[in-house]
C-alpha positions in Angstrom: -48.6 -40.7 58.6 -45.9 -43.4 57.9 -44.1 -45.0 60.8 -40.2 -45.1 61.2 -39.8 -48.2 60.1 -42.1 -48.0 56.9 -39.3 -44.7 56.0 -36.1 -45.3 53.5 -33.3 -43.9 54.0 -30.4 -44.1 51.0 -27.2 -44.5 52.1 -24.6 -43.4 48.9 -20.7 -44.1 49.9 -18.1 -45.8 47.6 -16.8 -47.7 50.0 -18.8 -50.7 50.3 -17.4 -51.4 53.5 -19.2 -48.3 54.8 -22.8 -49.2 53.0 -22.2 -52.5 55.0 -21.7 -50.9 58.3 -24.8 -48.7 57.8 -27.1 -50.8 56.6 -26.2 -53.5 59.3 -26.7 -50.5 62.1 -30.2 -49.2 60.4 -31.8 -52.2 59.8 -33.7 -52.3 62.6 -34.7 -48.5 62.3 -35.6 -48.4 59.2 -35.7 -49.9 55.5 -32.3 -49.3 54.0 -31.0 -48.7 50.4 -27.8 -48.8 49.6 -25.6 -47.2 46.3 -21.9 -47.2 45.9 -21.6 -45.1 42.6 -22.6 -41.7 43.8 -23.0 -40.0 40.4 -26.4 -42.4 40.2 -27.8 -40.7 43.3 -30.4 -38.2 41.2 -31.9 -41.2 40.1 -31.9 -43.6 42.4 -33.8 -41.2 44.9 -36.4 -40.6 41.6 -36.8 -43.8 41.7 -37.1 -45.5 45.7 -38.4 -42.0 46.9 -36.4 -42.3 50.2 -37.2 -39.9 53.2 -33.5 -39.2 54.5 -30.4 -39.5 52.1 -27.0 -40.1 53.9 -24.6 -38.7 51.3 -20.3 -39.1 51.4 -18.8 -36.1 51.2 -15.6 -37.3 49.1 -16.0 -40.2 46.6 -14.1 -41.1 43.4 -16.7 -40.7 40.6 -18.2 -37.1 42.2 -18.3 -35.2 45.3 -21.3 -35.0 47.9 -21.8 -31.2 47.5 -22.5 -31.6 43.6 -24.8 -34.3 44.3 -26.9 -32.7 47.0 -26.7 -29.3 44.6 -28.2 -31.7 41.9 -30.9 -33.3 44.5 -31.9 -29.1 45.3 -32.7 -28.9 41.4 -34.8 -31.9 40.7 -38.6 -31.4 41.7 -38.8 -35.0 42.7 -35.6 -34.8 45.3 -35.4 -31.2 46.5 -37.6 -32.3 49.8 -35.4 -35.1 50.5 -33.3 -34.0 53.8 -29.5 -34.9 53.1 -27.0 -35.6 56.1 -23.1 -35.7 54.6 -21.2 -38.7 55.9 -17.6 -37.0 56.8 -14.0 -37.8 58.2 -12.7 -35.9 61.2 -10.1 -34.2 58.6 -13.0 -32.8 56.4 -14.9 -31.4 59.3 -14.0 -27.6 58.1 -15.9 -28.2 54.8 -19.3 -28.4 56.9 -20.3 -24.7 55.7 -19.8 -25.7 52.2 -22.3 -28.6 53.2 -24.7 -26.5 54.2 -24.4 -24.1 51.8 -25.2 -27.0 49.3 -28.3 -28.1 51.2 -27.3 -30.1 53.7 -29.6 -30.5 56.7 -26.9 -32.1 59.2 -23.6 -34.6 59.3 -22.6 -37.7 60.7 -18.7 -38.3 61.5 -16.8 -41.6 60.2 -16.2 -43.9 61.4 -19.9 -44.5 62.7 -20.7 -44.2 66.3 -23.7 -46.3 66.2 -25.6 -44.4 68.8 -24.6 -41.1 67.1 -26.1 -42.6 63.5 -29.1 -43.8 65.0 -30.1 -40.7 67.0 -29.4 -38.4 64.3 -30.9 -40.6 61.3 -34.5 -41.1 64.1 -34.4 -37.1 64.7 -34.1 -36.4 60.7 -36.5 -39.2 60.0 -39.1 -37.7 62.7 -38.5 -34.5 60.9 -38.8 -36.0 57.6 -42.0 -37.1 58.8 -43.1 -33.9 59.4 -42.5 -32.1 57.2 -44.3 -34.0 55.1 -47.5 -34.0 56.6 -46.8 -30.2 57.2 -46.8 -30.1 53.2 -50.2 -31.9 52.9 -51.5 -29.3 55.3 -50.2 -26.2 55.2 -51.9 -24.9 52.0 -55.3 -25.6 53.6 -53.5 -23.8 57.2 -52.9 -20.9 54.7 -56.0 -20.6 54.0 -57.0 -19.8 57.6 -54.5 -16.7 57.5 -55.6 -15.4 54.7 -59.3 -16.3 54.1 -62.3 -13.9 55.7 -64.7 -17.5 55.4 -65.5 -18.2 59.0 -64.8 -21.9 59.0 -61.0 -20.8 57.8 -60.9 -18.1 60.8 -62.6 -20.4 63.4 -59.4 -22.9 62.3 -56.7 -20.2 62.6 -57.8 -19.1 65.9 -58.3 -22.9 67.8 -55.5 -25.0 65.9 -52.7 -25.7 68.1 -50.2 -24.3 65.0 -48.7 -20.8 65.2 -50.1 -19.3 61.9 -48.7 -15.9 60.9 -47.9 -14.0 57.9 -45.1 -12.0 56.6 -45.9 -8.6 54.1 -43.7 -7.4 51.5 -41.3 -5.5 54.1 -40.4 -8.7 55.5 -42.7 -7.8 58.7 -45.1 -9.9 60.8 -48.4 -8.4 59.5 -51.0 -11.3 61.2 -50.2 -14.3 63.9 -52.9 -15.9 65.7 -53.5 -16.4 69.6 -51.0 -20.2 69.4 -48.1 -17.7 69.7 -49.8 -16.7 73.3 -50.7 -20.1 74.1 -47.4 -21.2 73.2 -44.9 -18.6 74.0 -46.6 -16.5 76.7 -46.2 -13.7 75.3 -48.5 -11.1 73.5 -49.6 -11.5 69.5 -49.3 -7.4 69.5 -45.8 -7.3 70.5 -44.3 -9.1 67.5 -46.6 -7.9 65.0 -45.1 -5.4 63.0 -41.6 -6.5 64.0 -39.1 -7.9 61.0 -40.1 -11.9 60.9 -36.6 -12.8 62.1 -36.6 -10.8 65.2 -39.6 -13.6 66.3 -36.5 -16.2 66.7 -34.3 -16.1 69.9 -31.3 -13.3 69.3 -28.7 -16.0 68.6 -30.7 -17.8 65.9 -32.1 -14.3 64.3 -29.6 -13.7 62.2 -29.7 -17.2 60.6 -33.3 -16.7 59.9 -32.8 -13.2 58.4 -30.2 -15.1 55.9 -32.5 -17.8 55.2 -35.3 -15.9 54.1 -33.3 -13.2 52.1 -32.1 -16.3 50.0 -35.2 -17.0 49.8 -36.4 -14.0 48.3 -33.6 -13.8 46.1 -34.0 -17.4 44.5 -38.0 -16.9 44.6 -38.6 -19.8 46.1 -42.2 -20.6 46.8 -42.2 -23.2 49.4 -39.3 -23.8 52.2 -38.6 -25.0 55.3 -36.9 -23.5 58.5 -35.6 -24.6 62.0 -34.6 -22.1 64.6 -35.7 -21.2 68.5 -38.2 -18.9 69.9 -39.0 -17.8 73.3 -41.3 -20.2 75.5 -42.8 -20.0 78.8 -40.1 -22.5 80.2 -37.4 -21.9 77.9 -36.5 -22.1 74.0 -38.3 -24.0 72.2 -37.5 -25.1 68.4 -39.8 -24.2 65.9 -39.9 -25.9 62.2 -41.4 -22.9 59.9 -43.0 -23.9 56.7 -43.5 -20.8 54.8 -45.8 -19.9 51.3 -44.3 -17.1 49.4 -46.1 -15.4 46.9 -44.4 -13.0 44.3 -46.3 -10.9 41.8 -45.4 -11.3 38.0 -42.6 -9.6 37.8 -41.0 -11.7 40.7 -41.6 -9.2 43.5 -42.2 -10.6 47.1 -45.7 -9.6 47.9 -46.3 -11.6 51.2 -45.6 -15.0 53.1 -48.0 -17.6 55.1 -46.0 -19.1 57.7 -46.7 -22.1 60.0 -44.7 -22.6 62.9 -44.2 -26.2 65.1 -43.2 -26.8 68.2 -40.3 -29.8 67.3 -38.4 -29.3 70.5 -38.8 -33.1 71.7 -37.6 -34.3 68.2 -34.4 -31.9 68.7 -33.7 -33.0 72.2 -34.0 -36.6 72.0 
């Protein structure tokens, strides 16, 4: 697994002064590539494979939302998280940015502490997501298989593993749920998937799952809070979704990883 200083951040802004500032603030944290021409973002990202992209919302040649949508349509770049750079006067566009596939916003002019904290957090999440992406198929077999070695993994891993049936309800969940949350696996078995989240987060989880199924997405990630022994726990959910030949949803294997420490730093 890479360390933070080995990660690369691509900063896209048509104001060269902003590129200088961002590079100066981040150079001690990670590797930085800057790009002044927003229309070349996808091409540049495909070439340098950044772990995170900082993308200006308003540029002369193009707009950040269109660029982000193009990144999410491109197989080589669709999993790269995008943080939008926006002035306070553009705050009303934030919902549009999340709809385009962005994960966060950073206000301009930059505040050193905020920029570094948000970049550090999302790089850690990106590293974890990359590791999970390589590992999730193996963990998925632990839920789906009857092989004794896989079943042993399912019962001993620190990750919460669960399966969602064609109705969107939790059909299987491993003992890690009890170890992490203090709750009973039987109590959540049969509940709609979004109801494992805290009530404030549940509608967003339900909406995200509906969108994934509508788009027939095969692999996805989302973050939300679940109840814990000592308070809310932030989890990163990695979903592997299966469909039949006619595109009907069959089931999903989900891996939940505790990322609370990353969210509060």
